[in-house]
C-alpha positions as CSV (number, residue, x, y, z in Angstrom):
1,V,-41.5,31.0,61.4
2,L,-44.0,27.6,60.4
3,A,-46.8,30.0,59.5
4,R,-44.5,31.8,56.8
5,H,-43.1,28.0,55.7
6,E,-44.4,27.1,52.3
7,H,-46.4,23.7,53.0
8,G,-46.2,21.1,50.3
9,Y,-43.5,18.5,49.5
10,E,-40.2,18.6,50.5
11,L,-37.1,16.6,49.9
12,D,-36.0,16.7,53.6
13,P,-39.0,17.9,56.0
14,T,-36.7,17.9,59.0
15,R,-36.9,21.6,59.8
16,Q,-40.6,21.4,59.8
17,Q,-40.6,18.1,62.2
18,Q,-38.1,20.6,64.5
19,L,-40.3,23.7,64.4
20,L,-43.3,21.5,65.1
21,T,-41.4,19.7,68.2
22,F,-40.2,23.0,69.4
23,L,-44.0,25.0,69.3
24,G,-45.3,21.7,71.2
25,E,-42.8,22.1,73.8
26,L,-43.2,26.0,73.8
27,G,-46.8,26.1,75.3
28,D,-47.7,29.1,73.3
29,P,-51.7,28.8,73.0
30,R,-51.7,30.5,69.3
31,A,-49.5,27.3,68.1
32,P,-52.5,24.7,67.1
33,E,-53.8,27.1,64.6
34,V,-50.4,27.2,63.0
35,I,-49.8,23.2,63.3
36,V,-53.3,21.9,62.5
37,P,-52.9,22.4,58.5
38,L,-49.8,20.4,58.7
39,L,-51.9,17.4,59.6
40,E,-52.3,17.4,55.7
41,D,-48.8,17.2,55.1
42,H,-47.4,14.8,52.6
43,D,-44.7,13.4,54.9
44,E,-45.9,11.1,57.2
45,T,-43.6,12.1,59.7
46,V,-44.5,15.5,59.5
47,R,-48.2,14.3,60.3
48,F,-47.1,12.3,63.3
49,T,-45.1,15.0,64.5
50,S,-48.0,17.5,64.1
51,I,-50.1,15.1,66.3
52,E,-47.7,14.8,69.0
53,A,-47.4,18.9,69.2
54,L,-51.1,19.4,69.3
55,F,-51.5,16.8,72.2
56,R,-48.6,18.2,73.9
57,L,-50.8,21.5,73.5
58,A,-53.9,20.1,74.7
59,S,-56.0,22.2,76.8
60,E,-59.6,23.8,77.2
61,E,-58.4,26.5,74.8
62,S,-56.9,24.0,71.9
63,E,-59.6,21.8,71.9
64,P,-62.0,23.6,69.8
65,I,-59.2,24.3,67.2
66,S,-57.4,20.9,67.5
67,R,-60.5,18.1,68.4
68,E,-62.1,18.2,64.6
69,P,-59.0,18.1,62.6
70,L,-57.4,15.3,64.6
71,L,-61.0,13.4,64.5
72,K,-61.0,13.7,60.7
73,L,-57.6,12.3,60.3
74,L,-58.4,9.6,62.6
75,V,-61.4,8.4,60.6
76,D,-60.1,9.1,57.0
77,E,-60.2,6.2,55.0
78,E,-57.4,7.2,52.6
79,E,-55.0,7.9,55.6
80,E,-53.3,4.2,55.8
81,S,-50.7,5.1,58.7
82,R,-52.2,2.9,61.4
83,R,-49.3,4.9,63.6
84,L,-51.0,7.8,63.3
85,K,-54.4,6.5,63.9
86,N,-53.4,4.7,67.3
87,R,-51.3,8.0,68.5
88,I,-54.8,9.8,67.9
89,A,-56.6,7.4,69.6
90,E,-54.2,7.4,72.4
91,G,-54.3,11.3,72.6
92,L,-58.0,11.4,72.7
93,F,-57.8,8.8,75.6
94,E,-55.5,10.9,77.6
95,T,-57.4,14.3,76.9
96,T,-60.5,13.1,77.5
97,W,-62.0,14.8,74.3
98,S,-65.3,13.9,73.2
99,V,-65.8,12.2,69.7
100,R,-69.2,14.1,69.5
101,G,-70.1,14.2,65.8
102,Y,-67.6,11.4,64.9
103,R,-69.0,8.5,67.1
104,G,-69.8,6.0,64.6
105,S,-66.9,6.8,62.4
106,V,-64.7,6.3,65.3
107,E,-66.0,3.1,66.7
108,R,-65.4,1.8,63.0
109,T,-61.7,2.9,63.0
110,L,-61.2,1.5,66.4
111,A,-62.5,-1.8,65.6
112,E,-60.2,-1.8,62.3
113,L,-57.4,-0.8,64.4
114,G,-58.0,-3.4,66.7
115,G,-56.5,-1.3,69.6
116,D,-57.3,-1.0,73.1
117,Y,-60.1,1.6,73.2
118,V,-63.6,2.0,72.7
119,V,-66.3,4.9,72.9
120,D,-68.0,4.9,76.1
121,G,-71.6,6.4,76.6
122,K,-70.5,9.8,77.0
123,G,-68.5,9.9,73.6
124,K,-65.3,9.6,75.2
125,L,-62.6,7.0,74.4
126,R,-62.0,4.5,77.4
127,S,-59.6,1.7,77.3
128,K,-60.5,-2.0,77.0
129,K,-57.8,-2.8,79.7
130,K,-58.8,-3.1,83.2
131,G,-57.2,-0.2,85.5
132,R,-57.1,2.1,83.1
133,S,-59.9,4.9,82.6
């Protein structure tokens, strides 16, 4: 249904948000391919719900599909939503997906966010706070 749905500006994006939430909970390995294009949606909440769904579906199989688009959004200077960027950083930390290919940009973005994460020697996000790794 979401794949057939025309993307772009919508007066009420509630249906997209509900479909994204459902897909994230469904656990279908085909879902990330349909969700990734919505990371570029006009609506900030649709983008956030897409991020949430992709991280709920995070697996070894979904990493090649989801990781790079999420990293691109994280380091996108035109993306103004700190909420999105913080959620992506949190998700990368939780999944232990590498920031390979984006390390410098991710480090700059994390510094701008003033968040809790840093990039370690293996290119993975680690918490600045003690007791979290």
